[in-house]
N, C-alpha and C positions, 0 to 999 in steps of 0.2 A: 612752725611747729609742723612734724608729721601727723595722719592721720592715721598711723598704726594705734594696734592696742599695746598701750606701754605696759611696760613689765615692774609688777610692785615690787618695791623695794624695801630690803629686810635691814632691820638698824640695827650696829652693834649696841653694847649695853649702855655704853654712855654716849649713846648718839656722832660719837666725833666723823661717823661717815657723814652725816648728812649736814654737818655744820657748813654754813656760806663763807666763802673769803668775802674780805672786806669788799671787794668789787661790787656784792649782794647783797651788801646792809644797807637798809637804810639809813638817811642821815640824822641824826640825834638832833634835839632842840637841846643846847646848851646856851646859846646869850640871847641877846636881845634881839641882834639880825635873826636867826632863828626864829625866837619866838614871834615875829613880824610875820614871817614869810607864814607858819602856821595859823595863825589868825588871818590872813589874808586867804589862806586853801579854803579855808574850813568856814569863810564866811562873814569869823566875828567882826573883820575891818570891812571897809568896803568893796565888794569885789570888781573887777576890772569890767569896763561894758563892753561887750563882744561886740556889738553895734558902730561902738565908733573907732575899732581897732580894724573893720574889716572895711577898705577902700573901694574897692571896687563892691559893686552888686553878685553875691552867689550864683547866679545863672553866668556872667560873664567871666568865673574861673574855667580854665584847664584843669584837666587832670595831673600836672605837672606844679599848677599853682598848689592847690587841693592838701597834696600830700607833702609837699617841700617842708623842710625843716622849719620857715618860718609861719609858716599857716597851719598846720596839724602840730603843736606844738602841746608838752607839759603843761597845764592852765597854771600850774604853782610859779612855769617860768615868768610869767606876763605880769605875775604880783612885784617880783623883784622892782619892775619899771616904775611902779606907784610908789617905792618906799621915801624917795623924799618928801612926800607928802604928808609922812606918818613916822617920824624923828618917834626914839624911846621915850623923848620926852613931853613928846606933843599928846596933847586932849585926847586924840582920835585911838592914839595904841594902849594909853590907858583906861579908856572907854571901854575898849574891847576888852582888854585884860581882866577889867570887873567883870564882863558880863560872861566872861570865858569862867574864871572863878567861880561866881554865884551859879550857875546851872552847872557846875564840875562840885559841888556841893564842899569849896574848899574855904577856906578864910578871905572874906571880898576885903583885899589890901589896895589893890591896885597895884604892888610890890611881884618883880618877877623874880619869886623866891625860890625854894628848891620843892616846895608842894605842889606850886604850879608846873616846874620841870617835867616832877614824873609823870603828873596827869597829863603834860601833852605830848608825853614820848610812850604810853600806851600802847598797842598795834589795836586800832580802830578801823571801821568802814571810813570809806574814801569820797561818799558823797558830804557834801556840807552839809553844816548844821544851819545855817542861816543863808538864804538868799534875798538880793533886790527886789524890794517890792515897788508898787509904784509910787508909796509914799515915801518912799525913801528911810522906811521904819527897817530895822534891824531886829527888833525884842520883838516877839511874841511868846506869850508863854501862860497858862493856866493854872489853876489848882484843881484838886481833886474833888473838893468841894461842888466844881461845875457840873459835873457829872453826877452829885448826891452820891459819893461816898466818903465816908466819914476815915480819911488817911490820911498821911501825910501830903501836905501840897508835893507836886510835880513841875517840872515843866517841858513846854512842847517846844519846838523849834521845826517850824514850817519849810519843807524844800517846795523847789520850784513843780509844781504839776500842771499836766493839762488835761482836761476832755476830750482831746483829740486824741484816738486811738487808730485811726487810718494806717495803715505800712504802705509805703509807697511802695508802688508796683512796677517792674521795671521788665523792659521786652527788650532783652538781652541774652547771649548766650553764655552758660553756664562758664564757663571760661572768665567772661569779664563779671560773675558775682562778686569776687571777692574787691575788687576798686569800687563797684557801684557800693556793695555795702559800708564800702569807708567816706564815700562820698556823702551815703545817708544820713552816714552819725554827723559827720561836719555838719551837717542840712538842719541834722536834730538840736545837736548843741545849739545852734545860731537860734532856731526857730525857740529854743526852751529859753534861750536869756530875752526874747522878744514879749514872751509873757510874763505876768506877774501872778501872784496868789496872796490872800492872805486870811485863808481859811486855815485856822486853827488844826484839822486835823489832814491837812492834804487836802485833795479833790479824787475823787473814784477816777483812774486810770481806763477802765474797760469798762465799755454800757452792757457787754455781754458778761454771764456766769459761768459757761461754761468753755476756757482755756485751755490752748496748746501749748505745748513746750519742748524743747529738746536741747539735748546737749551737744553743741556742731563738732563736727569730725574732727575741723581743725584744731579744734580744742579742746583735746585731753589732758587730764595732767597726768603730770610722769610719776607723779607717789601715790596712787590707788589705782587701784586694774578701774579700765572700765565699768564694768558693772555694778562695781562697789560706789563710784562716782552717781551713776543713774539710781541702783538702791537707794541712798541719801537722798538725793535729789526726788524722787518719788516721795521720801518720807517727809521730805521738810515741805512740800507742797500740799503733801495730805494735812498737814498738822495746820496750815489756815483753814485748810476745806473742814476740817472739825467745827469751828467755830463760824463759818461765813458762809452765804450761799454757794458762794464761787465753786468750782469744779475744775480740775485740771487734768488732761488728759496728754500724755506722750507721745507724741506725733513723729515717728520715724518716716512717714516717707511724702509728707508738703513737701513743695517748694521751700526752702526757706525764708523769702519773705513774706509764707501765708501762716507764718509759726508766730506765736502772740509774745509767748516769750522765751529767748535764747540765751543760753549759758554757755561758757565757756572759759580755758584758763590761759594765761599768759605771761610774759615777762615784760618788764621795761615797755618800749613801745610796741602794743599789741594790734592786732587787729585794725590799725589804722585809726584807733580810738585816740581822740583829743586830748585823754589823759592818759599820760603814762605811768606803769606801776615804781613802785623808790627801791625796790629789795625788801629782804624779810626784815623785820621786826617792827614794821609801822603801820601801812595801808594793808590792807588785806583784802578788799574787794571793793569794786564802786557799781553802782545800780544806773541805770538810764529809764526815763519816765515811757517809755514807747514798748520796753522790754527787755533791754541787754543786759547780763548780768556779766559781769566778768573778774574771775578771782588768780589772785596773783601766787604764780608757783611758785615763786622763788620762798614762800611759805611753806612751813612744815604744817602740809592737813594731812587729818586721821580722821578714823569712823570714830563713831558718837561712843565713848566712856573706856577710851583705850589708852586713858594716861597723856603723856607729855606730846605737846605739838596745839595746833590751833584746830578746834572741833567743826569738821566741814561743814556738818547739819545744822551747827549752832547760825553761823555766818551764811548758811544760803538761807538758811529763815529769814534773817534781817533782811537781807539784800532783795528777799520776796515780798517781803511787807513795802518796801522802798518802788518795788514795780507796780505794785499794787493801789500806791498812792500815799504810804503812812510817810511821816518825816519822823527825826528822831526825835525818841521819847526820853526826859531824864526823868527815869524813876526808877530805884531800886528794885531788879529782879523783870524789868521790861526788857522784851527780846529786840527793843527797836532804839536803847541804847547807844549811842556812838563809839563807846570804848569798850573793846571786847573783853568780857568776864571768863575766866574757864567753865568749860559748861559741867552742873552738878549732875548726880545720879538721878533719871526723875524728870530731869530739863523739859519744860511747856509754856505753853504762851500766857503772860500774865496777865490780872484779869481786866487790867487797861488795854493791853494789846488785844483783847478779844472786844473790846468797846472799840477800838478807835478802828478795828476793820469795820464794825458793824453800824458806825456812824457811817461810811464811805457807802455800803452795800447794803444795809437792810439787816434784820435778823432770820432766821431760818423758819421757816413754815415747812405745811406738807402734812395731810391725814396719814395715822394710825390706825394699823388694824389692833394692834389694843395694847392697855395699858394692865398694869398689878404691879402690887406688891410681892414679893413670892419672901416664903417665911420658912424657916427650916430650922430643927434643932441641930444644935451644935456641941461639941464636948469641949471645954477650954484647957488650958495645958496641968489647971489645978483638978480635971476630972469633972469639975461641975456642968450641969445642960442648961446650955443659956438658948431664948429664943433669939434669930435674927432678922431681920427683912433688908431685902433691896427691891429698891423699883427699877423696873424695865419700862421702855418705850420699846414699838415694835410697828415694823414698817417693810412692806415687800422682801421680807427673807432676811431682814437687817435687824438688830437690836442694839439698843445704849442701856446700859447700866447708869440712873439716875443717883449719886452724891446727895444726899437729903441735906447733909450737913454745909457742902459746900456750895450747894445749891447750882450744878451743874452737872453736865455728862461727863462722865470716866473717860480720862486721857486713854487718846487711842481707838474709841469707839467710835461708828458702828462696826460688829461683828455680826459674820455669817451666822442665823440660827443655828447651820446643820451643826457649827463650828462647838455653839454654846449650850445646845439642848438637844442632845442626843436621841436621835429615831424621830424627834419630829420632821415635817414635812420643809422641804427645803424653801418652798413659797409661804412661808411662816403661815400665822395660825389665824382663825376671826375669833376667837373669844378664849381666856382661862378664867376656871373656878376653883377658887379653895375653901372646899369643906373643912370647917375648923371648929370644932366642937369637943366635949368631955370625952363622947364616947366614938367620934370619927374627926381622924386628918389624912386629907384624899384631897389632889392637884389634879385638875382636868384642863385638857387643852380641846378645844375644837376648831375643826376646818371641813367648810361644806357639810356634806351629810355624815360625819365619821366624827367621832373622839376618840381620845387615848386619855389614860390613866399614866401619872408620872409621879417617878420613883425618887424622890427628892433625894434621900438617903444615897441614893448611888449615882444620883444625876444621869438616869435617864429612863425613857419611857418603859412602862411596865410592857411584857410580850404578852401575856396573858393573864383574865381574871381569876379568883378563885375558882371559878368554875371549871376551867381549861378553856375557856373563850378567849381567840384571838383577838389584841388590837392589831388597828384600829378597827371598833364596832360602831353600828351605825349611830344614828345619835336617837330615833325613832324606837330602838332595843332596851337602849340605859336609860330614859328621860319620854316615857310614855305621854305622849299627847305635845310635845314640845315640835313644831317645827323645823327642818333646815332646809338653808343654813342660817344661821343665826347669827348678826351682825355684831352683839357683842353680849355677857353677862356679869357678873356680881354675886357673889354667897353672904345674904345677909344674915349675921350672928345674932341679929337682936330677935328675929322670928323664925331662923333656919329654914328662910325657904333660897332659891335660887333664882335670882330674874332673870330670863332670859327675852332681849330684846331684839324683836324683826319687822322691820319696818318700822309703823306707824304704833306697832301694838306690844305688849307686855306680859310675857308668861312666869306667872310666878309657880315654881316647882315645889313642892315639900318635898324635900330629903328623908325626912321621917316616912312618912305615908306612900312615897315613891309616886306621886300622881301629882297633877295640876291641882294648884288649890281652888277654892267655889271662886268660882266669878270671871276665875282666867278664861281669854286675855282680857287684860286690857287696855285703854289708848292709855298713852305714855302721860300724854296732857292731863288725863284722868287724875292717874297715882306719882305723877309730879308737875302740879300746876305752878304756873307761871308767877312769879311773885309782882311783876312790872307785864300787864298785858301786853299780849303780842313779841315777848323775848323768851323765846324759848326753841330748841333744836323740832319739836314736833315727830320726825323721822328720822330712821336711817342712823343711827348713831355710829359714831366709831369705838369708842371708848365707855363703859360703866365702868370708874374707876374708885376703889374704896382704897384711902390713904389712911394707913397706920402715921404717917408722920403729920399729919392734920387731922386725923381722926375723924375723917368725912368722906362725903360720896362727891364724885365730881363726872356729870357728863359732859362728853368729850366730842365735839363733831367740828370738824374741818380747822379750821384756823381758830375756832372759837371752846371756852368751855363754862361751864355753870356749876357753880359750887352752890350745892343740896342741905336746906336746912336741919341742922340733925339738932342733937341735946345741946353741943357747944353754943349754936347759936342759938339757940332760944333761951337759955340761961341767960345771956346777955340782951336778947331783948322777947319777952315773951309774949311779944305781939304776933311775931313770926309764924305763919302757917306752917305745920309739921310736914316735912319732903316738900316743899315750895322752893322753887329755883332762883337762886338769887340772880340780878342781872349779870348777862354776858361780859366776859375777859378778853382778852387774848393769849393764847395757850403760850405764845413767847412771853409775857409779863410775869407768870407765875414757873416754867420751867423754859429756862436757858439752855442754846446752843447744843440744841438737838438737831445736828445737819448731815445733810446725806454726803456722802464722797460718792465721787464714779467710781462705777464697775471697776474701770483699769486700775486702781490706786492700790496703794499696797496695804493687804489683809493682813491680819493680825491675828494668831491662832491663841488667843486668851480670853478667859471668863469675866 
């Protein structure tokens, strides 16, 4: 395939101009012979042991041996040589058919019926559903209850993965690079089959959190412009970054061997890969555990939400999941299902996809600059005025909207503070205060020695106050006696005071009197005593957050939070001291998927 920029196709209304000839169509599963072929290829019947088929050691093979038709071949061609051991009537074939029907949600009959035939002919990923492990056990499954989720059971099939992420470095010239890449592919494949796994969720393929990727120049698709392809891949990588501690950077300058994840399009035999594509209609892509993803350019790939065709975004997200170490997951809604399902509007990662990747790489962490509920009045379509609120987490000039009903961040976050909060500093803010009473409804943001008043109705900062003084103003002018900068702050509706936190001290500010309350400042440990001795943030809080969802105050510092005892807690247990702190818990146990993305990742302009 050439390295030039491919011209975008413009299709006829009936798509007749992009229909593939019969020579480019995948072979359908029509009988028990082709069904055996399918079951071998995707691991439901015992796969070929490549170690036994390699007569010489790898190091003794010449380049002509490596790239001959006999050595680098479609893996499926090897399966035909084993058919004599697995006749259609044999227990091996029936057992494999039963397992395929079970994980596919079909009637488990062991009969090659029409429903099974339809399931086998669905477009799908080329990564095998099952691989041979040390115990020669082909079945690996679990249920949602194993993760303490009350939903329907699902089955997971583990693919062979490795914790070895080293990339082989070749001291060769640029013109020898394609040949060495092919040799490396074969070496990887042989090494891959020597390893084993019994891990339900696969293995973390990378030991670092910042990974580089590239659409290789010789592997552009002929169906979408290069920029469209790169845009889709940026979004696909970002979707995994939004729910894990991994960050992805497109690297256009390093040598290919230094890139962690390489992507490319090909047809038939491609890039010296050991697994050739079958044409349009069945296998659309496959991925290798060391980081290569190949897409079948005979398929009709399309941009997201453009109608007919196969969504390149959905396929890319699936294959990236394999590269990161995830196996196929049999669960409705999971992106890691082996068979392709048309993309729905608003396609996103399923709950189980998120938990699976976090099981490999851990949850997301990091300190917040502030956390708050933004309350505002809105008029419904019927003219009624209702009060709504959203929860926001801010960090380093970015923010996440938290969907309390779904207990997760909004899809597509984080977003730049400047994009969503018009007029605030690009680096973010230190504190948020909403003075909300019968007489007053005012929102303030604090940063350094300054503060801004926010116009919630018009979604922007006020340019000046009622007396014509322009914003931002000094904190010392608007809130006499309060030092700057502050760590965090919140407004307590019960006593109509703003609580400003700085270091180990708390400054109670009376809104009505416009001055500090008597006895201020006080130590945080005095106003908010620890229920368990020593279990206290003590100083330098990240956020003091009153949650209207939980109707309680949280103190947040680093990876931990402390819930403050209020009326609700005292109703349950009267002996609890008022304003005392319950034992610390991890932030990620209460609020999920608040994950950073790399600054170079795709940006979304929405609130």
